[in-house]
Structure formats: C-alpha cells, structure tokens
FISE-547364 format. One record per residue (C-alpha): residue in one letter; x, y, z. Coordinates in steps of 0.5 Angstrom, whole numbers, plus 500, padded with zeros to 3 digits. Layout:
<tormis>
<tormi lodren="A" u="X" v="Y" w="Z"/>
...
</tormis>
This chain:
<tormis>
<tormi lodren="G" u="443" v="315" w="714"/>
<tormi lodren="F" u="446" v="309" w="709"/>
<tormi lodren="P" u="452" v="309" w="707"/>
<tormi lodren="Y" u="451" v="307" w="700"/>
<tormi lodren="A" u="458" v="311" w="699"/>
<tormi lodren="V" u="462" v="304" w="700"/>
<tormi lodren="Y" u="455" v="300" w="696"/>
<tormi lodren="K" u="456" v="300" w="689"/>
<tormi lodren="K" u="450" v="301" w="685"/>
<tormi lodren="V" u="447" v="296" w="680"/>
<tormi lodren="D" u="442" v="295" w="675"/>
<tormi lodren="G" u="435" v="292" w="678"/>
<tormi lodren="E" u="428" v="292" w="677"/>
<tormi lodren="L" u="423" v="293" w="682"/>
<tormi lodren="S" u="415" v="294" w="681"/>
<tormi lodren="V" u="411" v="300" w="685"/>
<tormi lodren="T" u="404" v="299" w="686"/>
<tormi lodren="P" u="403" v="306" w="690"/>
<tormi lodren="K" u="395" v="307" w="693"/>
<tormi lodren="Y" u="391" v="312" w="689"/>
<tormi lodren="D" u="386" v="313" w="694"/>
<tormi lodren="I" u="389" v="314" w="701"/>
<tormi lodren="V" u="386" v="320" w="704"/>
<tormi lodren="Y" u="388" v="324" w="710"/>
<tormi lodren="D" u="386" v="320" w="717"/>
<tormi lodren="G" u="393" v="323" w="721"/>
<tormi lodren="E" u="396" v="317" w="720"/>
<tormi lodren="A" u="402" v="316" w="716"/>
<tormi lodren="I" u="403" v="312" w="710"/>
<tormi lodren="E" u="405" v="305" w="711"/>
<tormi lodren="A" u="409" v="300" w="706"/>
<tormi lodren="G" u="406" v="294" w="705"/>
<tormi lodren="V" u="399" v="298" w="707"/>
<tormi lodren="D" u="399" v="304" w="702"/>
<tormi lodren="F" u="405" v="302" w="697"/>
<tormi lodren="T" u="407" v="295" w="695"/>
<tormi lodren="V" u="414" v="293" w="692"/>
<tormi lodren="G" u="415" v="287" w="689"/>
<tormi lodren="G" u="422" v="284" w="686"/>
<tormi lodren="A" u="427" v="284" w="692"/>
<tormi lodren="G" u="429" v="278" w="694"/>
<tormi lodren="S" u="428" v="276" w="699"/>
<tormi lodren="D" u="433" v="277" w="704"/>
<tormi lodren="S" u="434" v="283" w="702"/>
<tormi lodren="T" u="434" v="289" w="705"/>
<tormi lodren="L" u="429" v="295" w="703"/>
<tormi lodren="T" u="430" v="302" w="705"/>
<tormi lodren="Y" u="425" v="308" w="704"/>
<tormi lodren="S" u="426" v="315" w="704"/>
<tormi lodren="Y" u="421" v="322" w="703"/>
<tormi lodren="S" u="421" v="328" w="700"/>
<tormi lodren="T" u="416" v="333" w="699"/>
<tormi lodren="T" u="417" v="340" w="694"/>
<tormi lodren="G" u="424" v="338" w="692"/>
<tormi lodren="E" u="426" v="337" w="700"/>
<tormi lodren="P" u="427" v="331" w="705"/>
<tormi lodren="M" u="423" v="330" w="710"/>
<tormi lodren="Y" u="425" v="327" w="716"/>
<tormi lodren="G" u="420" v="323" w="718"/>
<tormi lodren="L" u="414" v="319" w="715"/>
<tormi lodren="P" u="409" v="322" w="710"/>
<tormi lodren="T" u="402" v="323" w="715"/>
<tormi lodren="N" u="399" v="331" w="712"/>
<tormi lodren="A" u="396" v="331" w="705"/>
<tormi lodren="G" u="400" v="332" w="699"/>
<tormi lodren="E" u="405" v="330" w="694"/>
<tormi lodren="Y" u="411" v="326" w="697"/>
<tormi lodren="T" u="416" v="322" w="692"/>
<tormi lodren="V" u="418" v="316" w="695"/>
<tormi lodren="E" u="426" v="313" w="693"/>
<tormi lodren="V" u="426" v="306" w="695"/>
<tormi lodren="K" u="432" v="302" w="695"/>
<tormi lodren="V" u="434" v="294" w="695"/>
<tormi lodren="I" u="441" v="293" w="699"/>
<tormi lodren="D" u="444" v="287" w="698"/>
<tormi lodren="L" u="449" v="287" w="705"/>
<tormi lodren="E" u="454" v="282" w="704"/>
<tormi lodren="N" u="456" v="284" w="696"/>
<tormi lodren="K" u="455" v="291" w="699"/>
<tormi lodren="T" u="451" v="293" w="692"/>
<tormi lodren="Y" u="444" v="298" w="692"/>
<tormi lodren="Y" u="439" v="298" w="687"/>
<tormi lodren="G" u="431" v="302" w="687"/>
<tormi lodren="T" u="427" v="307" w="684"/>
<tormi lodren="S" u="423" v="312" w="686"/>
<tormi lodren="F" u="416" v="314" w="684"/>
<tormi lodren="E" u="409" v="319" w="686"/>
<tormi lodren="I" u="405" v="318" w="692"/>
<tormi lodren="T" u="399" v="323" w="694"/>
<tormi lodren="I" u="395" v="323" w="700"/>
<tormi lodren="S" u="389" v="326" w="698"/>
<tormi lodren="K" u="385" v="332" w="704"/>
<tormi lodren="A" u="378" v="329" w="708"/>
<tormi lodren="A" u="371" v="332" w="707"/>
<tormi lodren="S" u="370" v="337" w="713"/>
<tormi lodren="S" u="364" v="337" w="717"/>
<tormi lodren="A" u="360" v="341" w="722"/>
<tormi lodren="S" u="355" v="339" w="726"/>
<tormi lodren="V" u="350" v="345" w="727"/>
<tormi lodren="E" u="342" v="345" w="732"/>
<tormi lodren="A" u="337" v="350" w="731"/>
<tormi lodren="V" u="337" v="353" w="739"/>
<tormi lodren="G" u="330" v="351" w="742"/>
<tormi lodren="N" u="325" v="355" w="745"/>
<tormi lodren="L" u="327" v="361" w="743"/>
<tormi lodren="T" u="322" v="366" w="744"/>
<tormi lodren="Y" u="322" v="374" w="743"/>
<tormi lodren="D" u="325" v="379" w="749"/>
<tormi lodren="G" u="327" v="384" w="746"/>
<tormi lodren="S" u="334" v="383" w="745"/>
<tormi lodren="E" u="339" v="379" w="740"/>
<tormi lodren="Q" u="339" v="372" w="741"/>
<tormi lodren="A" u="344" v="367" w="739"/>
<tormi lodren="L" u="340" v="362" w="734"/>
<tormi lodren="V" u="345" v="355" w="733"/>
<tormi lodren="T" u="350" v="352" w="737"/>
<tormi lodren="G" u="356" v="348" w="732"/>
<tormi lodren="S" u="362" v="345" w="731"/>
<tormi lodren="A" u="366" v="343" w="726"/>
<tormi lodren="T" u="371" v="338" w="724"/>
<tormi lodren="G" u="377" v="339" w="719"/>
<tormi lodren="G" u="376" v="346" w="719"/>
<tormi lodren="E" u="373" v="353" w="721"/>
<tormi lodren="L" u="365" v="353" w="722"/>
<tormi lodren="V" u="363" v="359" w="719"/>
<tormi lodren="Y" u="356" v="362" w="719"/>
<tormi lodren="S" u="352" v="367" w="714"/>
<tormi lodren="L" u="344" v="369" w="714"/>
<tormi lodren="T" u="344" v="369" w="706"/>
<tormi lodren="Q" u="346" v="363" w="702"/>
<tormi lodren="D" u="351" v="367" w="697"/>
<tormi lodren="G" u="353" v="372" w="703"/>
<tormi lodren="E" u="359" v="373" w="707"/>
<tormi lodren="Y" u="360" v="368" w="713"/>
<tormi lodren="T" u="364" v="369" w="719"/>
<tormi lodren="E" u="365" v="366" w="725"/>
<tormi lodren="S" u="360" v="369" w="728"/>
<tormi lodren="V" u="354" v="365" w="731"/>
<tormi lodren="P" u="348" v="368" w="728"/>
<tormi lodren="T" u="343" v="373" w="732"/>
<tormi lodren="G" u="336" v="374" w="732"/>
<tormi lodren="K" u="330" v="379" w="735"/>
<tormi lodren="N" u="325" v="379" w="732"/>
<tormi lodren="A" u="320" v="373" w="732"/>
<tormi lodren="G" u="320" v="370" w="726"/>
<tormi lodren="D" u="323" v="364" w="722"/>
<tormi lodren="Y" u="331" v="366" w="719"/>
<tormi lodren="T" u="335" v="362" w="716"/>
<tormi lodren="V" u="342" v="359" w="718"/>
<tormi lodren="Y" u="348" v="358" w="713"/>
<tormi lodren="Y" u="354" v="355" w="714"/>
<tormi lodren="K" u="359" v="350" w="712"/>
<tormi lodren="V" u="366" v="349" w="713"/>
<tormi lodren="K" u="373" v="352" w="711"/>
<tormi lodren="G" u="378" v="347" w="711"/>
<tormi lodren="D" u="385" v="346" w="714"/>
<tormi lodren="A" u="390" v="344" w="711"/>
<tormi lodren="N" u="388" v="337" w="711"/>
<tormi lodren="H" u="380" v="337" w="710"/>
<tormi lodren="F" u="377" v="340" w="704"/>
<tormi lodren="D" u="372" v="345" w="704"/>
<tormi lodren="S" u="365" v="343" w="706"/>
<tormi lodren="E" u="359" v="345" w="701"/>
<tormi lodren="P" u="354" v="350" w="704"/>
<tormi lodren="Q" u="349" v="347" w="709"/>
<tormi lodren="S" u="342" v="350" w="712"/>
<tormi lodren="V" u="338" v="350" w="718"/>
<tormi lodren="T" u="331" v="353" w="719"/>
<tormi lodren="V" u="331" v="357" w="727"/>
<tormi lodren="T" u="325" v="359" w="729"/>
<tormi lodren="V" u="324" v="365" w="734"/>
<tormi lodren="R" u="317" v="365" w="737"/>
<tormi lodren="K" u="312" v="371" w="739"/>
<tormi lodren="A" u="312" v="373" w="746"/>
<tormi lodren="V" u="305" v="374" w="750"/>
<tormi lodren="S" u="303" v="381" w="749"/>
<tormi lodren="S" u="300" v="383" w="755"/>
<tormi lodren="A" u="295" v="389" w="759"/>
<tormi lodren="S" u="294" v="393" w="765"/>
<tormi lodren="V" u="286" v="394" w="765"/>
<tormi lodren="T" u="283" v="398" w="772"/>
<tormi lodren="G" u="276" v="400" w="773"/>
<tormi lodren="N" u="276" v="408" w="775"/>
<tormi lodren="D" u="272" v="410" w="782"/>
<tormi lodren="L" u="265" v="413" w="779"/>
<tormi lodren="T" u="259" v="415" w="782"/>
<tormi lodren="Y" u="254" v="417" w="778"/>
<tormi lodren="D" u="252" v="425" w="776"/>
<tormi lodren="G" u="249" v="424" w="770"/>
<tormi lodren="S" u="255" v="425" w="765"/>
<tormi lodren="E" u="258" v="420" w="761"/>
<tormi lodren="H" u="265" v="417" w="764"/>
<tormi lodren="T" u="271" v="413" w="762"/>
<tormi lodren="L" u="270" v="406" w="766"/>
<tormi lodren="V" u="277" v="404" w="765"/>
<tormi lodren="T" u="285" v="406" w="765"/>
<tormi lodren="G" u="289" v="401" w="761"/>
<tormi lodren="S" u="295" v="400" w="759"/>
<tormi lodren="A" u="298" v="394" w="753"/>
<tormi lodren="T" u="305" v="391" w="752"/>
<tormi lodren="G" u="306" v="388" w="745"/>
<tormi lodren="G" u="301" v="391" w="741"/>
<tormi lodren="E" u="295" v="396" w="741"/>
<tormi lodren="L" u="289" v="395" w="747"/>
<tormi lodren="V" u="282" v="396" w="745"/>
<tormi lodren="Y" u="276" v="395" w="748"/>
<tormi lodren="S" u="269" v="392" w="747"/>
<tormi lodren="L" u="262" v="393" w="752"/>
<tormi lodren="T" u="260" v="386" w="749"/>
<tormi lodren="Q" u="265" v="380" w="748"/>
<tormi lodren="D" u="264" v="379" w="741"/>
<tormi lodren="G" u="262" v="387" w="739"/>
<tormi lodren="E" u="266" v="392" w="735"/>
<tormi lodren="Y" u="272" v="393" w="739"/>
<tormi lodren="T" u="276" v="400" w="739"/>
<tormi lodren="S" u="281" v="403" w="742"/>
<tormi lodren="S" u="277" v="408" w="745"/>
<tormi lodren="A" u="276" v="407" w="753"/>
<tormi lodren="P" u="268" v="405" w="754"/>
<tormi lodren="T" u="265" v="410" w="758"/>
<tormi lodren="G" u="257" v="409" w="763"/>
<tormi lodren="K" u="253" v="413" w="765"/>
<tormi lodren="N" u="247" v="410" w="770"/>
<tormi lodren="A" u="250" v="408" w="777"/>
<tormi lodren="G" u="251" v="399" w="776"/>
<tormi lodren="N" u="255" v="394" w="774"/>
<tormi lodren="Y" u="259" v="394" w="767"/>
<tormi lodren="T" u="264" v="389" w="765"/>
<tormi lodren="V" u="269" v="391" w="759"/>
<tormi lodren="Y" u="272" v="387" w="754"/>
<tormi lodren="Y" u="279" v="388" w="752"/>
<tormi lodren="K" u="284" v="386" w="747"/>
<tormi lodren="V" u="292" v="387" w="746"/>
<tormi lodren="I" u="292" v="386" w="738"/>
<tormi lodren="G" u="299" v="384" w="738"/>
<tormi lodren="D" u="304" v="387" w="734"/>
<tormi lodren="A" u="310" v="384" w="730"/>
<tormi lodren="N" u="313" v="380" w="736"/>
<tormi lodren="H" u="307" v="378" w="739"/>
<tormi lodren="L" u="301" v="374" w="740"/>
<tormi lodren="D" u="293" v="378" w="741"/>
<tormi lodren="S" u="291" v="377" w="749"/>
<tormi lodren="T" u="284" v="378" w="752"/>
<tormi lodren="G" u="282" v="380" w="758"/>
<tormi lodren="S" u="275" v="383" w="762"/>
<tormi lodren="V" u="275" v="387" w="769"/>
<tormi lodren="T" u="268" v="389" w="773"/>
<tormi lodren="V" u="266" v="396" w="773"/>
<tormi lodren="T" u="262" v="401" w="778"/>
<tormi lodren="V" u="258" v="407" w="777"/>
<tormi lodren="S" u="255" v="407" w="785"/>
<tormi lodren="K" u="249" v="410" w="786"/>
<tormi lodren="A" u="250" v="417" w="789"/>
<tormi lodren="T" u="246" v="420" w="794"/>
<tormi lodren="P" u="240" v="425" w="792"/>
<tormi lodren="E" u="241" v="434" w="794"/>
<tormi lodren="Y" u="234" v="435" w="797"/>
<tormi lodren="T" u="230" v="440" w="800"/>
<tormi lodren="K" u="226" v="439" w="806"/>
<tormi lodren="P" u="219" v="439" w="805"/>
<tormi lodren="E" u="214" v="443" w="810"/>
<tormi lodren="L" u="208" v="441" w="812"/>
<tormi lodren="E" u="201" v="444" w="815"/>
<tormi lodren="A" u="199" v="443" w="821"/>
<tormi lodren="I" u="193" v="437" w="821"/>
<tormi lodren="D" u="186" v="435" w="824"/>
<tormi lodren="K" u="187" v="430" w="830"/>
<tormi lodren="D" u="184" v="424" w="826"/>
<tormi lodren="T" u="188" v="426" w="820"/>
<tormi lodren="D" u="191" v="420" w="817"/>
<tormi lodren="V" u="198" v="422" w="816"/>
<tormi lodren="Y" u="199" v="417" w="811"/>
<tormi lodren="S" u="195" v="420" w="807"/>
<tormi lodren="I" u="198" v="427" w="807"/>
<tormi lodren="E" u="201" v="429" w="800"/>
<tormi lodren="L" u="209" v="430" w="800"/>
<tormi lodren="P" u="213" v="433" w="793"/>
<tormi lodren="E" u="216" v="430" w="787"/>
<tormi lodren="G" u="220" v="424" w="789"/>
<tormi lodren="W" u="219" v="423" w="797"/>
<tormi lodren="T" u="214" v="417" w="800"/>
<tormi lodren="W" u="211" v="416" w="806"/>
<tormi lodren="K" u="216" v="409" w="810"/>
<tormi lodren="E" u="210" v="405" w="813"/>
<tormi lodren="N" u="210" v="404" w="820"/>
<tormi lodren="S" u="213" v="409" w="822"/>
<tormi lodren="M" u="210" v="414" w="827"/>
<tormi lodren="R" u="211" v="414" w="833"/>
<tormi lodren="V" u="212" v="419" w="839"/>
<tormi lodren="N" u="220" v="422" w="839"/>
<tormi lodren="E" u="222" v="424" w="846"/>
<tormi lodren="D" u="220" v="431" w="846"/>
<tormi lodren="G" u="213" v="428" w="846"/>
<tormi lodren="D" u="212" v="430" w="838"/>
<tormi lodren="T" u="209" v="426" w="833"/>
<tormi lodren="V" u="214" v="424" w="828"/>
<tormi lodren="V" u="213" v="420" w="822"/>
<tormi lodren="T" u="219" v="417" w="817"/>
<tormi lodren="A" u="220" v="420" w="810"/>
<tormi lodren="I" u="223" v="418" w="804"/>
<tormi lodren="Y" u="226" v="422" w="798"/>
<tormi lodren="N" u="230" v="418" w="792"/>
<tormi lodren="P" u="228" v="421" w="785"/>
<tormi lodren="D" u="231" v="415" w="781"/>
<tormi lodren="A" u="232" v="409" w="785"/>
<tormi lodren="D" u="236" v="407" w="779"/>
<tormi lodren="N" u="242" v="412" w="780"/>
<tormi lodren="Y" u="240" v="415" w="787"/>
<tormi lodren="E" u="241" v="411" w="795"/>
<tormi lodren="S" u="234" v="413" w="799"/>
<tormi lodren="V" u="235" v="419" w="804"/>
<tormi lodren="E" u="231" v="418" w="810"/>
<tormi lodren="I" u="229" v="423" w="814"/>
<tormi lodren="D" u="224" v="425" w="820"/>
<tormi lodren="M" u="218" v="430" w="820"/>
<tormi lodren="V" u="214" v="432" w="826"/>
<tormi lodren="I" u="206" v="432" w="824"/>
<tormi lodren="T" u="203" v="438" w="828"/>
<tormi lodren="Y" u="196" v="438" w="829"/>
<tormi lodren="K" u="190" v="444" w="828"/>
<tormi lodren="K" u="189" v="448" w="835"/>
<tormi lodren="L" u="181" v="449" w="837"/>
<tormi lodren="S" u="178" v="455" w="835"/>
<tormi lodren="G" u="176" v="460" w="842"/>
<tormi lodren="G" u="168" v="458" w="839"/>
<tormi lodren="A" u="170" v="451" w="839"/>
<tormi lodren="I" u="174" v="451" w="846"/>
<tormi lodren="A" u="167" v="455" w="850"/>
<tormi lodren="G" u="163" v="451" w="846"/>
<tormi lodren="I" u="166" v="445" w="849"/>
<tormi lodren="A" u="166" v="449" w="856"/>
<tormi lodren="I" u="159" v="451" w="856"/>
<tormi lodren="G" u="156" v="443" w="853"/>
<tormi lodren="S" u="161" v="440" w="859"/>
<tormi lodren="T" u="157" v="445" w="864"/>
<tormi lodren="L" u="150" v="443" w="862"/>
<tormi lodren="G" u="152" v="437" w="862"/>
<tormi lodren="A" u="154" v="436" w="869"/>
<tormi lodren="V" u="147" v="440" w="871"/>
<tormi lodren="L" u="142" v="437" w="867"/>
<tormi lodren="I" u="146" v="431" w="871"/>
<tormi lodren="A" u="146" v="434" w="878"/>
<tormi lodren="Y" u="138" v="435" w="876"/>
<tormi lodren="G" u="136" v="428" w="875"/>
<tormi lodren="V" u="140" v="425" w="881"/>
<tormi lodren="C" u="136" v="429" w="885"/>
<tormi lodren="A" u="129" v="428" w="881"/>
<tormi lodren="L" u="130" v="421" w="884"/>
<tormi lodren="L" u="132" v="423" w="891"/>
<tormi lodren="F" u="126" v="427" w="892"/>
<tormi lodren="K" u="122" v="421" w="888"/>
<tormi lodren="K" u="124" v="417" w="894"/>
<tormi lodren="K" u="123" v="422" w="900"/>
<tormi lodren="I" u="130" v="422" w="902"/>
<tormi lodren="L" u="130" v="429" w="899"/>
<tormi lodren="K" u="124" v="434" w="903"/>
<tormi lodren="G" u="122" v="442" w="902"/>
<tormi lodren="A" u="118" v="447" w="899"/>
<tormi lodren="F" u="125" v="448" w="894"/>
<tormi lodren="F" u="124" v="441" w="891"/>
<tormi lodren="T" u="116" v="441" w="890"/>
<tormi lodren="K" u="118" v="447" w="887"/>
<tormi lodren="I" u="122" v="445" w="882"/>
<tormi lodren="Y" u="120" v="437" w="882"/>
<tormi lodren="P" u="112" v="439" w="881"/>
<tormi lodren="F" u="111" v="433" w="876"/>
<tormi lodren="I" u="114" v="428" w="882"/>
<tormi lodren="K" u="108" v="427" w="886"/>
</tormis>
C-alpha cells in the first residue's frame, strides 16, 4: 500500500511489547491494546501489516493462530522509514456446553431422548461410556433405570476441545396394571375358579386374604357366598408393583326335588304334625282352602340352606272316608235318637191331656 520505493530506509530502533495472553474472542487484534510500539517520534506515522504462514493478510487478524506483525515508522517530510517485525499469537478459547437431563421420564416401551444440550465453540458430542465413541446423536434410553450421559465439545478452529463431563438421567418405572373380573358362578358342589385376570408389566398373583400368601393360581370357591379376591402385580424391571381386590359371588342353587306323597288323614289330625321327608318342612300358618275347595298347606324344601334357595309347593290334604259300618251306625243312631225324642214329646202331651186314647194309655202305662 505505502510507496516505500520513493522512501529511503534508515536505521532506527523500535521497542515492541506484545500481549502474550491474547485469547480468541471474535474481535480483531488492535495496536495499543494487544501490543504496544515504542521508540517512534510523536510526529511519526506508523503502519502495520500482517501475515500468517508467510502469506500476507488483508485485514486484521481475528481467528486463533500465529501471526507476524511488521511495524514501520514513516518520516513523511524526509521521505525515510525504518521498522521491525514480531510474532503475536491469538490462542484458542475454551469451548463450553450446556447439557440438562430430560425430566419426568417414565418407561413407556419406547426409546426416549435422555438429555437436551447446546455447545459454544464447537460440536457437542455424547456417549454412554466415558471412554467410548462420542457422536452427535443424543443418547436414548428405553428401560427404567439411571443413565450416565457423558458429553464434550469438539472445538472448532478457534476453540479447544472440552474435557468430558456427565449428567445422570433417570427413567422411572411405570405403574403396572391388572384386569381382574369375577366369574358368574352358581353352587353345584364343585370347586370353581373365582376370577379371570391378566396383567401388564409384571406377574399377576392372587390370595383370599389380604396379607396371606399370593400365588399365580386363581383362587377357587365351592360354597355359595361372597368371596374377596385380593390380587397384585409383581412389577418387572420396568414397572412398579400394584394391588387391587374384587368381590365375587357364588350364587345359591335351586334344588331339584320330588314332591312328597301324603296319605289321607283323619279329620281331627293336626296337619303340621305330619312328618315330611328329609329336607322338607311345613310353612307355618299356610293352611287354606283353594278355589277347588281342597285343603292345601305349603311345604318348603331346602336340603342345605347355605347353598340352596328354598322351594315352596302346595300340598293337597286328603281325609279318610268313613266305612260302611260307621255310616250305618251314624244312621241308626240318628233314627233312634229321633224316635226317643218323639216318644218323650208325646208323653208330655199325653200327661197334659192334650193327647188322648187307648193307644197312648197303652204306651204310657206309667202316666196316670
């Protein structure tokens, strides 16, 4: 740039004090700040030129590297100049990274990004082992547990590589679940499986007591009644344990029966005293006359009140018929009674002289 060809080089002394701790900051180096030059007159004009690796530069050094600075003092009046050169270095700056664990990660069966991060001064790379291979890909985790994510910055031309750092990330266990439903059951004298169930995230186990032993076999019940089935899921490596319960009913059965056959009874027999077959009883205060004029009484059948519903049926009561002799005796007795009554009435009338005649004198000789 400057027409040195018309200027004469003369001897002169300059003192240069470069700053030896220049660190890259994106700004160009500046005379008087990054280095100072002494020995020039106050009226002198100083010029600066820069080169790197032997090649001249156009503009001021900004990036990290080693530079040669040439300083010339120009005497414009006498058209003379002199100068010196020196080396100056812009050191690489430290790179940096900001990496945070992704919060509230819970196992869901898929791969999930473990961290978020950004870098200054280079490329951010990760690894799940400190001395393993580092890549730009953000590490992921699928299974529940703690993960250590190592990271560092591969510095660019103006920044150093950073030392590996780490952050711990937790993928929490998910909650296990179970679907357990009671079966539709009725007593039949045999053992029945009480529930049907399935689990997500672990092994489904059952018990008939909350604090008892749990097994993978679904519990059974025989007798009619209500059963409380307790269950829990023993979580696998990715799931927490869970618990629950369900109430199951084994309904009472309707018994099969044969209607008892009753013999005819005497009119004065107490119906409720008639003995019925095993399992049968009379229903109190149930005697009545039906629309056909029959005497009926309700009988109840239940072979096992714990396991069966009661069955009620109406029993027709028949009475014994009178024998021929009994009927004849009743007839004769009735006739004789009527004769005796008539005889007494006539005797009274004869005594009062209302009835007269030889016939009555003959049959009532004791009346005077």
